[in-house]
C-alpha positions in Angstrom: 30.0 112.6 -60.3 27.4 114.3 -58.0 24.4 112.4 -56.6 21.9 111.5 -59.3 19.4 109.0 -60.4 22.2 106.8 -61.7 24.3 107.1 -58.6 22.1 108.0 -55.6 25.0 109.1 -53.4 27.4 110.0 -56.2 30.8 108.6 -57.0 34.4 109.2 -55.8 37.3 110.5 -57.9 37.9 107.0 -59.3 34.3 106.6 -60.4 33.3 104.2 -57.6 29.7 104.2 -56.3 29.6 105.8 -52.9 26.4 103.9 -51.9 28.0 100.5 -52.7 31.2 101.5 -50.8 29.1 102.6 -47.8 27.3 99.2 -47.7 30.6 97.3 -48.0 32.5 99.6 -45.6 29.6 99.5 -43.1 30.1 95.7 -42.7 33.7 96.2 -41.5 32.8 99.2 -39.2 30.0 97.3 -37.6 32.0 94.1 -37.2 34.7 96.1 -35.4 32.2 98.0 -33.3 30.2 95.0 -32.2 33.2 92.7 -31.8 35.3 95.1 -29.7 32.3 96.2 -27.6 31.4 92.6 -26.8 35.0 91.7 -25.8 35.5 94.9 -23.8 32.1 94.6 -22.0 32.7 90.9 -21.2 36.2 91.7 -19.8 34.6 94.5 -17.7 31.9 92.2 -16.5 34.3 89.4 -15.4 37.0 91.6 -13.9 34.5 94.0 -12.2 32.4 91.2 -10.7 35.5 89.4 -9.4 36.9 92.6 -7.8 33.5 93.4 -6.2 33.0 89.8 -4.9 36.5 89.0 -3.5 37.4 92.5 -2.4 40.7 92.8 -0.4 43.9 92.3 -2.4 42.0 91.3 -5.6 40.1 94.6 -5.5 43.3 96.6 -4.8 45.0 95.0 -7.8 42.0 95.7 -9.9 42.0 99.4 -8.9 45.7 99.8 -9.7 45.3 98.1 -13.1 42.4 100.4 -14.0 44.2 103.5 -12.8 47.2 102.6 -14.9 45.0 102.2 -18.0 43.2 105.4 -17.3 46.5 107.3 -16.9 46.8 107.4 -20.7 44.3 109.1 -22.8 42.4 106.3 -24.6 42.8 107.6 -28.2 46.5 108.3 -27.8 46.9 104.8 -26.3 45.2 103.4 -29.4 47.5 105.4 -31.6 50.6 104.0 -29.8 49.4 100.4 -30.1 48.3 100.7 -33.7 51.6 102.3 -34.8 53.5 99.0 -33.9 51.2 96.6 -35.8 49.7 96.3 -39.2 46.1 97.2 -38.7 43.3 94.9 -39.8 39.7 94.4 -38.6 40.6 91.7 -36.1 43.7 93.6 -34.9 41.6 96.8 -34.3 38.9 94.7 -32.4 41.6 93.4 -30.0 43.3 96.9 -29.6 40.0 98.8 -29.1 38.9 96.0 -26.6 42.1 96.4 -24.6 41.6 100.2 -24.3 37.8 100.1 -23.7 37.0 97.7 -20.8 37.8 100.0 -17.8 34.5 102.0 -17.7 32.3 98.9 -17.7 34.6 97.2 -15.1 34.2 100.1 -12.7 30.4 100.2 -13.1 30.3 96.4 -12.5 32.6 96.5 -9.6 30.5 99.2 -7.9 27.3 97.2 -8.4 29.1 94.0 -7.3 29.9 95.6 -3.9 26.2 96.2 -3.3 25.4 92.6 -4.2 28.1 91.2 -2.0 26.7 93.0 1.0 23.3 91.4 0.5 22.2 88.8 3.2 21.6 86.0 0.7 25.2 86.2 -0.6 26.5 86.0 2.9 24.3 82.9 3.5 25.6 81.3 0.3 29.2 82.0 1.5 28.5 80.5 4.9 27.0 77.4 3.2 30.3 77.1 1.2 28.6 77.3 -2.2 31.2 77.3 -4.9 32.3 80.9 -5.7 32.0 80.3 -9.5 28.4 79.2 -9.0 27.6 82.3 -7.0 29.1 84.6 -9.6 27.4 83.0 -12.6 24.1 82.0 -11.0 23.4 85.0 -8.8 25.7 87.9 -9.9 25.3 87.5 -13.7 21.5 88.0 -13.9 21.6 91.1 -11.7 24.6 92.6 -13.6 23.2 91.7 -17.1 21.3 95.1 -17.6 24.5 97.1 -16.9 26.4 94.8 -19.3 23.9 95.4 -22.1 23.9 99.2 -21.5 27.7 99.3 -21.6 27.8 97.0 -24.7 25.4 99.2 -26.6 27.3 102.4 -25.7 30.6 100.7 -26.5 29.6 99.8 -30.0 29.2 103.5 -30.9 32.5 104.4 -29.2 34.3 101.6 -31.0 33.0 102.7 -34.4 34.1 106.3 -33.6 37.5 105.0 -32.6 37.9 103.0 -35.7 36.8 105.8 -37.9 39.2 108.2 -36.3 42.2 105.8 -36.7 41.2 105.1 -40.4 40.7 108.8 -41.0 44.3 109.4 -39.9 45.6 106.5 -42.1 46.3 104.2 -39.1 43.2 102.0 -39.3 41.8 99.8 -42.1 43.9 99.9 -45.3 43.1 99.0 -48.9 41.7 96.7 -50.3 39.6 96.7 -47.1 37.4 99.7 -46.4 35.4 101.2 -43.6 33.4 104.3 -43.1 36.5 106.0 -41.7 38.6 105.2 -44.8 35.9 106.4 -47.2 35.6 109.6 -45.1 39.4 110.0 -45.2 39.5 109.5 -49.0 37.1 112.4 -49.5 39.1 115.0 -47.5 41.3 115.9 -50.4 38.3 116.7 -52.7 35.9 118.1 -50.2 35.8 121.5 -51.8 34.6 120.1 -55.2 32.9 116.9 -54.2 31.3 117.3 -50.7 29.3 114.1 -51.0 32.4 111.8 -50.8 33.0 112.8 -47.2 29.5 113.8 -46.2 27.7 110.5 -46.6 30.2 108.3 -44.6 30.2 111.0 -41.9 26.4 111.0 -41.9 26.4 107.2 -41.4 28.8 107.4 -38.6 26.7 110.1 -36.9 23.4 108.3 -37.4 24.7 104.9 -36.1 26.4 106.5 -33.1 23.5 108.7 -32.3 21.0 105.8 -32.5 23.2 103.5 -30.3 23.5 106.2 -27.6 19.7 106.6 -27.6 19.3 102.9 -27.3 21.8 102.8 -24.5 19.9 105.6 -22.7 16.6 103.8 -23.1 18.0 100.5 -21.7 19.4 102.5 -18.8 16.0 104.0 -18.1 14.4 100.6 -18.1 17.1 99.4 -15.7 16.6 102.3 -13.3 12.8 101.7 -13.3 13.3 98.0 -12.5 15.6 98.9 -9.6 13.1 101.4 -8.2 10.3 98.8 -8.4 12.4 96.2 -6.7 
């Protein structure tokens, strides 16, 4: 059924309300997006700050690891990992996190190098302050804006990755649903029932576009703060 006063966004070929399915599927998509972005950004924060602080052999090992991950296209790496496991929301969170931490880590490493060269860090090292205390007390507050920008941007990327996998039939499977699976379910009837694919695609676009704009706004605030300092 097409969109009407009874079914605002129409129904699919089994008569299920698209609006209700979007609400339910949105929960899964957002959980995967937020969960994987949080883990990936946190991994990037920890590994990048450690590499930037200790330098030397630690930094070289970090560069080699990042380069190895970046050798493979991210989406094809996702496809390879998902093909060996039964996908679920938590499995996708872990897999997307594993393939999404490198960009944040490189940004954090670059900023950590600048912090490490600051005089007050050198004084703390001379005073033999614990390295863990230096990282958490002095590095973390300075690196926090970069973390939040990367996290916001990562949520949108994770939702797109999950939607792409689900659209190909490698992501969320029934009885669970996500925006990607709803979108995939409408591809066979798109010529006669455009609304089945249009509305989940619209939600993915709106959420991703909004998160990118939020990320850009946070980045502008961070740049202004750095200029003022």
